[in-house]
N, C-alpha and C positions, 0 to 999 in steps of 0.2 A: 268589677276588675277589668273586664274587657272594655267597658266604656272609658275607664281611666287611661288605658293604653291607647285607645283610639284618640282621645283628646291630646295625649302627650305626643303621639305621632303627628297629629294635625298641627300642633303648636310648633314642632320641630320643622315641619314642611314649610309652614308660613315664615318661620325665622330664616330658613335657607333661601326662600324666594326673596324676602326682604333684603337679606345680605347681598344677594346677587344684584338686585335693583340698585342698592346703594353703591355697590362697586362700579356698576356700569355708569351711574350718574357721576361718580367721582372721576372716572376715566374720561367721560365726555367733557366734564368741566375742565379737566387738565388740558385736553386738546383745544378747547375753546380759548383757554388762557394762553396756550402756546401760539395759537393763531393770532390772538390779539397782540401779544408781545412782538411777534414777527412783523405784523402790520405797523405797529407803532415805531419799530426800528427804522423802517423806511419812510414813515410818514412825517416824522418830526424834523424840523430844521436843525442843522448842526453847525460846527465851526466853518464848514465850507460855505454856508449861506451867509455867514458873517462877512466874508470877503465881498459879497455883492453889495452890502450896505455902504461900502466906500463910494459907490457910484450914485447914490441917492443925492438929490439936490439939483440945483440949476448950474449948468456949465456953459461957458462961452467957448465955442469951438472954431479953431482955424483949420479948414479942411483943404488938403492938397491932393489932386488926382493926376496921375500920369496915364496917358492912353497907351504909350509904349515906351520901352527903355530909351534913354537919351533925349527925351523931349522935355520941354518946359512944362511944369505942372499948372493946372488950372486951380486958382486959389479962391476959396469961398469962405464966408462967415455964416455959421449956423449956431443954434442953441440946442442944448439937450436938457430935458427935464426928466429926472429919474426918481422913481419911488418903489419901495418894496410893497408887494401885494400878496394876497392869499396867505396871510399869517407869516410873512417873512420868508416865503418859499421861493419867490421869483422877483427879479428886478424888471420893472416895466419902464422903458425909456422912450420918449418921443423926441426925435431930432427934427428941427424945423428951421427953414431959412431959404437962402437962394444958393443954387449949385449950378455952375456952368451957365449962369445967366437966366436960369429958370426957377420958378418956385419949387421948393423941395420939402417933402415931409416923409419921415421914415419912422417905423415902430419896431422896437427891439425888445424881446423878452429873453432873459437869461436865467437859467436855474441850474442847480446841481442835482443830478440824478444819482441818488444814493445806491440804487440797485446796480446801475452800470458803472458807478464810481467815476463819473465824468461831468464836466460842465457842458451844457448844451445851450446854443444860441439860435434863436429864431428871428428872422428879419424880413420885413416887407416894406415897400415904399411906393411913392406915387409915380416912379419912373419905369416900373416894370410890373409884370404879373406873377413871376415865379416866387416860390417860397425859398428863401435862402437859409440853409441849415449847416451849422458847424458844431464840432464838439472837441473837447480836449481837457487838459489838466494844468494845474499850477506847477511852477518850478519849485525847487527847494526853498527859495527865498520867500515864497508865498506872495510875490508881488507881480509875477509875470504869468499871464494865462495864454497858452498857445493852443489854438484850435485849427482843425482841418476839416475840409468838406469839398463838395463838388458843386460848382455853380454853372449855370447854362452859359454857353458861348453863342450869342445871337447870330454871329457871322457864319459859324460852322454847323449850327443846330446840334452841337454835341455838348459834352460836359467838360469843364476845365477844373483842374485841381486848384484849390485856394487855401491859403494859410492866413489866419488872423492872429495877431499878437496884441495883447492888451497889457500895457505896463502902468503900474501904479507908481508914479514918480514920487508923489507925496500926497498928503490929504487933500491938497488943493490943485494937483496937476496930474492928468492922466493922458496917456498917449495910446491911440488905437492905430494899428498898422495892418494893411492888407497886402499880401503878396500873390501875384498871379503868374501863370506860365506865359512867357512872351513868344513871339513868332519864331525865335531861335531855339525854343524848347527849354530855355532857362528861366528860373524864377526871378521876378523883379518886383520892386515895391510899386504898387499901383495906387496906393492911398495912404495918407498919413493925416490923422486927426489929432490935434493937440487941444485938449480941454483944460480950461482954467475955471475953477469954481467961482461962481458969482456970489459975492457976499453983500 
């Protein structure tokens, strides 16, 4: 009789321990699932990345640059080759040609940061060594991207505010504009690139 009670108690104890282990395992699994879902939420491309696909392809670009307000622009012809990379998460573009009489090559990477809910643009080229960074959002039309950032002023060794505006005019025409702060403290258009899709 005592032996039967002992076996019953042991069985109950084992069952309790097993139930606790299962409960902990289920709880851990749920946490892991939650972590995976949260990660996937920010990892997968969405409709904001679809916007970037509009820039893929080859573009013939007329570039105008103004040194300061009221001056005649320097006009150049360059090409842009854009493609989506890393599973459609980023737009990688190479701009190449001649600018202000000198060979020019620039690399631009644009992505949408789902965590910060902003587009971010990274730019480097063969005319300088700083990394140029801007960020911003689309307007309600979904065709105009406005970004802001701070770019180096090589004359003052300080940082100047910059605004970048990208307009999707049509599937075959895109306009990039850059606005800087002039000597009078007012913002002026310092660059305008008009891209026409090469077919």
